[in-house]
C-alpha positions in Angstrom: -0.8 -113.5 135.4 -0.5 -116.2 132.6 -1.0 -119.8 133.0 2.5 -120.7 133.1 5.7 -120.0 134.6 7.3 -116.8 133.0 10.4 -115.9 135.1 11.9 -118.3 138.1 14.9 -116.9 140.4 17.2 -118.6 138.5 16.3 -117.3 135.0 15.5 -113.9 136.2 19.4 -113.7 137.9 20.7 -114.6 134.9 19.0 -112.1 132.8 19.6 -109.0 134.9 22.7 -110.3 136.4 21.0 -109.6 140.3 20.8 -111.8 143.0 17.4 -113.4 144.4 17.4 -113.4 148.2 15.7 -116.7 148.1 13.8 -119.2 145.1 10.7 -118.0 143.4 8.3 -118.6 140.4 6.5 -115.7 138.8 3.5 -116.2 136.3 3.4 -112.6 135.6 5.2 -108.9 135.7 4.0 -106.0 137.3 5.1 -102.2 137.4 1.8 -101.2 139.7 1.1 -102.0 143.1 -2.4 -101.5 142.7 -2.7 -104.0 139.9 -0.6 -106.8 140.9 -1.8 -110.1 140.8 -0.9 -113.1 142.6 1.9 -115.0 141.1 3.5 -111.6 140.1 7.1 -110.2 139.7 7.1 -106.9 141.1 9.3 -104.6 139.7 10.0 -101.1 141.6 10.7 -98.4 138.9 11.1 -94.8 139.7 9.6 -92.0 138.2 9.6 -88.3 138.4 6.8 -88.2 141.2 7.2 -91.5 142.9 9.3 -94.3 143.9 8.2 -97.9 143.3 10.3 -99.2 146.3 7.9 -97.2 148.6 5.2 -99.6 147.2 7.1 -103.0 147.1 5.7 -104.3 150.8 2.3 -103.6 149.3 2.8 -105.4 146.4 4.2 -108.1 148.1 1.3 -108.3 150.6 -1.0 -108.2 147.4 0.4 -111.4 146.2 3.5 -110.7 144.5 5.9 -113.6 144.3 9.1 -111.3 144.4 10.2 -107.6 144.0 12.9 -106.6 141.9 14.7 -103.7 143.9 18.1 -101.9 144.0 18.0 -101.1 147.5 16.0 -102.8 150.5 12.5 -101.2 150.9 10.9 -100.2 153.8 8.0 -102.2 155.8 9.2 -105.2 153.9 10.3 -108.6 156.1 13.8 -109.7 156.6 13.2 -112.6 154.9 11.0 -111.0 151.8 11.6 -112.5 148.2 13.9 -109.7 146.7 15.9 -109.7 143.5 18.8 -107.5 144.1 19.9 -105.4 141.4 22.1 -102.4 140.6 19.4 -100.4 138.7 15.6 -101.5 138.5 15.2 -99.7 135.1 17.9 -101.5 133.6 16.7 -104.9 135.2 13.5 -104.1 133.3 14.9 -103.6 130.1 17.0 -107.0 130.8 13.9 -108.9 131.4 12.8 -107.5 128.1 15.6 -108.5 126.2 15.7 -112.0 127.6 11.9 -112.2 126.7 12.3 -111.3 123.2 15.4 -113.7 123.0 13.6 -116.6 124.2 10.6 -116.3 121.7 10.3 -117.7 118.6 7.1 -115.4 117.7 6.9 -113.3 114.8 7.0 -109.9 116.1 4.9 -106.8 114.9 5.4 -103.5 115.7 3.0 -100.7 115.2 3.4 -96.9 115.4 2.0 -93.8 113.9 0.3 -90.8 115.1 -3.1 -92.1 115.7 -4.4 -95.6 115.2 -1.9 -97.3 117.2 -4.0 -98.9 119.3 -7.0 -99.9 117.4 -4.7 -101.4 114.8 -3.0 -103.4 117.5 -6.0 -104.8 118.8 -7.5 -105.3 115.3 -4.4 -107.7 114.5 -4.2 -109.2 117.7 -8.3 -110.1 117.0 -6.8 -111.1 113.2 -4.2 -113.5 114.1 -5.1 -115.1 117.5 -7.2 -117.5 115.9 -4.2 -119.1 113.9 -1.7 -119.1 116.6 -1.0 -118.4 120.3 -1.0 -114.4 120.2 0.1 -111.7 122.6 -0.3 -107.8 122.5 0.8 -104.9 124.6 -2.0 -104.1 127.1 -3.5 -100.9 126.8 -1.1 -98.2 125.5 1.8 -99.6 127.3 3.9 -98.2 124.4 6.8 -96.3 125.8 10.5 -96.9 127.7 8.4 -98.9 130.5 5.9 -100.3 128.5 7.7 -102.2 125.5 10.5 -103.9 127.9 7.4 -104.9 130.2 5.3 -106.3 127.4 8.0 -108.5 126.1 8.7 -109.5 129.9 5.2 -111.0 129.9 5.2 -112.9 126.9 5.3 -116.4 127.4 7.9 -118.5 125.3 5.6 -120.2 123.3 4.2 -116.9 122.0 3.6 -117.4 117.9 2.7 -113.7 117.1 3.6 -110.9 119.6 2.4 -107.4 118.5 3.7 -104.7 120.2 2.4 -101.0 120.0 5.2 -98.5 120.2 4.8 -94.9 120.9 6.8 -91.4 121.1 6.9 -87.6 121.4 10.4 -86.9 120.9 12.9 -87.8 118.2 15.3 -90.5 118.8 12.6 -92.7 121.3 11.3 -95.0 118.7 15.1 -96.1 117.9 16.0 -97.6 121.1 12.6 -99.2 121.2 12.6 -100.9 117.9 15.9 -102.3 118.8 14.4 -103.9 121.7 11.7 -105.3 120.0 13.5 -106.3 117.0 10.3 -106.5 114.5 9.7 -108.8 111.6 7.0 -106.3 110.5 6.8 -102.9 111.2 3.8 -101.1 110.7 3.2 -96.7 110.7 -0.4 -96.3 110.6 0.0 -92.5 109.5 2.2 -89.2 110.3 -0.1 -86.5 111.0 0.4 -82.7 113.2 0.7 -84.6 116.7 3.1 -83.6 119.3 3.8 -80.5 117.0 5.1 -78.7 120.4 8.1 -81.1 120.2 8.4 -80.7 116.6 9.3 -77.7 113.9 7.3 -79.9 111.3 5.2 -82.8 110.4 8.1 -83.8 108.2 10.3 -84.1 111.5 7.4 -86.3 112.8 8.0 -88.6 109.8 11.3 -88.9 110.2 10.7 -89.8 114.1 8.2 -92.4 113.3 10.3 -93.9 110.7 12.8 -94.8 113.5 10.4 -97.9 114.2 12.5 -99.6 111.1 15.7 -99.2 112.8 15.5 -102.7 114.5 13.8 -104.5 111.8 15.0 -108.2 111.6 17.1 -109.5 108.7 14.3 -110.3 105.8 11.7 -107.7 107.7 9.2 -106.0 106.1 7.9 -102.2 106.6 4.3 -101.3 106.1 3.5 -97.6 105.3 0.3 -95.6 104.5 0.6 -95.1 100.9 -1.8 -92.0 101.0 0.2 -90.2 103.4 1.9 -87.1 102.1 5.3 -88.2 103.5 5.2 -91.7 102.4 8.4 -91.1 100.1 10.4 -89.7 103.3 9.2 -93.1 105.2 9.8 -95.2 102.3 13.6 -93.8 102.1 13.9 -94.6 106.0 13.1 -98.2 105.4 15.4 -98.8 102.7 18.0 -97.2 104.9 17.2 -99.5 107.6 17.6 -102.5 105.2 13.6 -103.6 104.9 13.8 -106.6 102.6 10.1 -105.6 101.5 8.1 -102.6 101.8 4.4 -103.0 101.7 2.1 -99.8 101.3 -1.6 -99.3 102.1 -4.5 -96.9 101.4 -6.6 -96.0 98.8 -3.7 -95.0 96.4 -3.9 -96.9 93.0 -0.4 -98.6 93.8 -0.9 -99.5 97.1 -0.2 -103.3 97.9 -3.5 -103.5 100.2 -5.8 -101.0 98.4 -9.2 -99.9 99.3 -11.5 -100.7 96.4 -14.8 -100.0 97.9 -16.2 -98.8 101.1 -19.8 -98.8 102.6 -20.1 -97.0 106.2 -22.7 -97.8 108.8 -23.1 -96.3 111.9 -21.9 -99.2 113.6 -19.5 -101.1 111.3 -17.7 -101.0 107.9 -18.3 -103.1 104.8 -15.2 -103.1 102.5 -13.7 -104.4 99.6 -10.0 -104.5 99.1 -7.0 -106.1 97.0 -4.6 -107.1 99.4 -1.3 -107.9 97.9 -3.1 -109.5 94.7 -6.1 -111.0 96.5 -9.4 -109.4 96.1 -10.8 -109.5 99.9 -14.5 -108.5 100.6 -14.8 -108.4 104.7 -16.7 -106.3 107.3 -14.8 -104.5 110.2 -17.4 -104.3 113.4 -16.3 -100.7 114.4 -17.6 -97.7 112.2 -15.6 -95.0 110.9 -13.2 -94.5 108.0 -10.1 -94.7 109.9 -10.9 -97.9 111.0 -11.3 -99.2 107.2 -8.1 -98.0 106.4 -6.1 -98.9 109.5 -7.6 -102.7 108.7 -5.8 -102.6 105.1 -2.6 -102.4 107.0 -3.7 -105.2 109.6 -4.3 -107.4 106.4 -1.2 -106.2 104.7 0.6 -107.5 108.0 -1.1 -110.8 107.6 -0.1 -111.2 104.3 3.7 -110.2 105.2 3.7 -113.0 108.1 2.4 -115.7 105.3 -0.8 -115.9 107.8 -4.4 -116.9 106.3 -6.0 -113.8 104.9 -9.2 -115.3 104.7 -9.6 -116.2 108.4 -8.2 -113.0 109.3 -10.5 -110.8 107.4 -13.6 -112.8 108.8 -12.1 -112.2 112.4 -12.4 -108.3 111.9 -16.1 -108.7 112.0 -16.0 -109.2 115.8 -13.8 -106.0 116.1 -15.2 -103.3 118.3 -14.0 -100.0 119.6 -12.8 -100.0 123.2 -13.4 -97.7 125.8 -12.2 -93.8 124.9 -11.8 -94.8 121.7 -15.5 -94.7 120.0 -17.3 -97.0 121.8 -20.8 -96.3 121.2 -23.4 -96.5 124.2 -27.4 -96.3 124.5 -28.6 -94.5 127.3 -32.4 -95.6 128.6 -34.5 -92.9 130.2 -38.2 -92.8 131.0 -38.8 -90.3 128.1 -37.0 -92.0 125.6 -32.8 -93.0 125.2 -30.1 -91.1 123.4 -26.8 -92.4 122.3 -22.9 -91.5 123.7 -20.1 -92.0 121.2 -17.1 -92.3 124.0 -14.2 -90.7 121.7 -12.9 -89.3 125.3 -9.2 -91.2 125.4 -7.1 -88.5 123.3 -7.2 -86.1 120.7 -5.4 -84.6 117.8 -6.4 -83.0 114.9 -6.7 -86.0 112.4 -8.3 -87.9 115.4 -10.5 -85.0 115.8 -11.9 -84.8 112.2 -12.7 -88.7 112.3 -14.5 -88.3 115.5 -16.5 -85.8 113.9 -17.2 -87.8 110.6 -18.3 -90.7 112.7 -21.0 -88.5 114.6 -22.0 -87.3 111.3 -22.6 -90.9 110.3 -24.7 -91.5 113.4 -28.4 -91.3 112.4 -30.4 -89.6 115.6 -33.9 -90.6 116.2 -36.7 -88.1 115.6 -36.2 -84.8 116.9 -32.5 -85.8 117.9 -29.5 -83.8 117.4 -25.6 -84.6 116.8 -24.0 -82.9 119.9 -20.1 -82.4 119.9 -18.5 -82.0 123.4 -15.0 -81.3 122.6 -11.9 -80.6 124.9 -8.9 -78.9 123.8 -6.1 -80.9 121.8 -2.8 -80.8 123.8 0.9 -80.6 122.4 0.2 -78.8 119.0 2.6 -75.7 119.8 2.2 -72.5 118.2 -0.5 -73.9 115.8 -2.8 -74.8 118.3 -5.1 -71.8 117.6 -5.3 -72.5 113.9 -5.5 -76.2 114.0 -8.7 -76.0 116.7 -10.5 -73.1 114.7 -10.1 -75.2 111.2 -12.4 -77.8 112.7 -15.0 -75.8 112.2 -15.4 -76.9 108.5 -15.7 -80.4 109.5 -18.0 -79.6 112.4 -20.6 -78.2 109.6 -19.5 -81.0 107.1 -20.7 -83.8 109.6 -24.1 -81.6 110.3 -23.4 -81.5 113.8 -26.2 -79.5 115.6 -24.7 -78.0 118.8 -21.2 -77.7 120.0 -20.0 -77.6 124.1 -16.5 -77.1 124.3 -13.9 -76.5 127.0 -10.4 -75.0 127.1 -8.6 -72.1 126.1 -7.7 -73.5 122.5 -11.3 -74.4 122.0 -12.2 -71.2 122.3 -10.8 -70.6 119.0 -13.6 -73.2 117.3 -16.5 -72.1 119.5 -15.7 -68.1 118.4 -16.0 -69.3 114.8 -18.9 -71.7 114.5 -22.2 -70.1 113.9 -24.1 -69.0 116.5 -27.0 -71.2 116.5 -24.6 -74.2 116.7 -23.1 -73.1 119.7 -23.8 -74.6 123.1 -21.7 -73.8 126.3 -17.7 -72.8 126.3 -16.0 -73.2 129.6 -12.4 -73.0 131.0 -12.0 -76.8 131.6 -14.2 -79.8 131.6 -15.3 -80.3 135.1 -17.6 -76.9 134.5 -18.9 -78.0 131.2 -20.4 -81.2 132.8 -23.7 -79.8 134.1 -24.4 -77.8 131.1 -24.1 -80.7 128.7 -26.4 -82.7 131.0 -29.2 -80.5 131.3 -29.1 -80.0 127.1 -29.2 -83.8 126.5 -32.4 -85.3 125.4 -33.8 -88.6 123.8 -33.0 -89.1 120.2 -29.7 -87.2 120.4 -26.1 -88.7 119.5 -23.5 -87.2 121.6 -19.9 -87.4 120.8 -17.2 -86.6 123.5 -13.5 -86.2 123.0 -10.4 -84.3 123.9 -6.8 -84.7 125.3 -6.0 -87.0 127.8 -4.9 -84.4 130.1 -8.1 -82.4 129.6 -10.1 -85.0 131.5 -13.4 -85.7 129.3 -14.2 -88.8 130.7 -16.0 -87.9 133.7 -18.5 -86.5 130.9 -19.0 -89.7 129.4 -19.8 -91.2 132.6 -21.7 -88.7 133.7 -24.1 -89.2 130.2 -24.0 -92.9 131.1 -25.2 -92.5 134.7 -28.4 -90.6 133.3 -29.6 -94.0 132.2 -31.7 -96.4 134.0 -29.4 -99.3 132.6 -26.6 -97.9 130.5 -25.0 -100.3 128.4 -23.1 -100.6 125.3 -24.7 -100.3 121.7 -24.5 -103.3 119.2 -21.6 -103.1 116.6 -23.4 -105.6 114.2 
């Protein structure tokens, strides 16, 4: 819930074409009865395995001021505050459009095969000291998340940052046209969701749909180092981008990396940002964070915000849960470190995580241990893409591999025998083997696709400590 009223029965009725049974004022919007806060407007959506109408009564009891419904839900009082509409999904979209229309904010849309959420959070940190800044929460980036994020944004927002995701062609066009960004960023295009595409080039075309809704005078920001750069640039031109900015290590990039010094907990960077020399620190380790910071500063430049203040703010950036957050686990015999990369996985993200592990410094007699789960949605290329990680594992001096899933068996079978820990069919069966092996001095990195459920392994490792805590990032 925000500190101001986002919606009233009158404004929501007008936006959706629905009718409220009585007056109400809401300071937030929710689609999940389990996380409703006092003062929220609850929208009863339908999914493949649930119907939000079944939870409307719970949401009202939890403090929702009204529920948006297309039928009267069971269990609600006769005088319950309801906004009656023809279709709740259409109502959410209508609230999103109305939320977008009433904002005078500069809007930034971010997509890409990897790095969307981290880039979004970094841009939020870079801008929030300069104007009221809002960003979509977590990874609310789909056909539900984008309109929900817009519906939650106060009218006085100065910068609105929205993450947009997809795994099929055509999805981003409608999202971009809803968001209508002034700046649209593609972090990179890689072999992700190959199960639904015939080639990475097709993925580049689908990601380029983010330019479809660019506002007149809008800027497209594209990774200059990506093999599909020209394809994305052409799409931005066809979409009518007034300016195309590029970032990367390429000598022609507008936001160009000059020098990068990587440390276990941060990056120190020298760059040329659209003709201005900038030296800054990113408080998160890994080359991928450095490269995405160039996209962030390119966006700051496109928005005519203060580049120096934005660069300074990135020093406080830290990885979020499941996306590279580093923990020290203290035990009576000593401590070990855990790098939590458990949120999701793809070939490019897995390589970045292995590089992060390679840059880590185990204590005396400690080892670098990779605990890896399957990368999903890779289609027929899955066996090859998993096996090819062996080169990265060796290059980053990984001492021991624990793996789970049928795809990861292809990697496990090709690494040297002296680096094999245990392979199991799933993460649950792997957990005890990992716990039994880890000792003081080790650095353990855990990564896999969300559907593989690697996070319980991270939590079990943290629970081994007397007082597990996040390690410093400075």
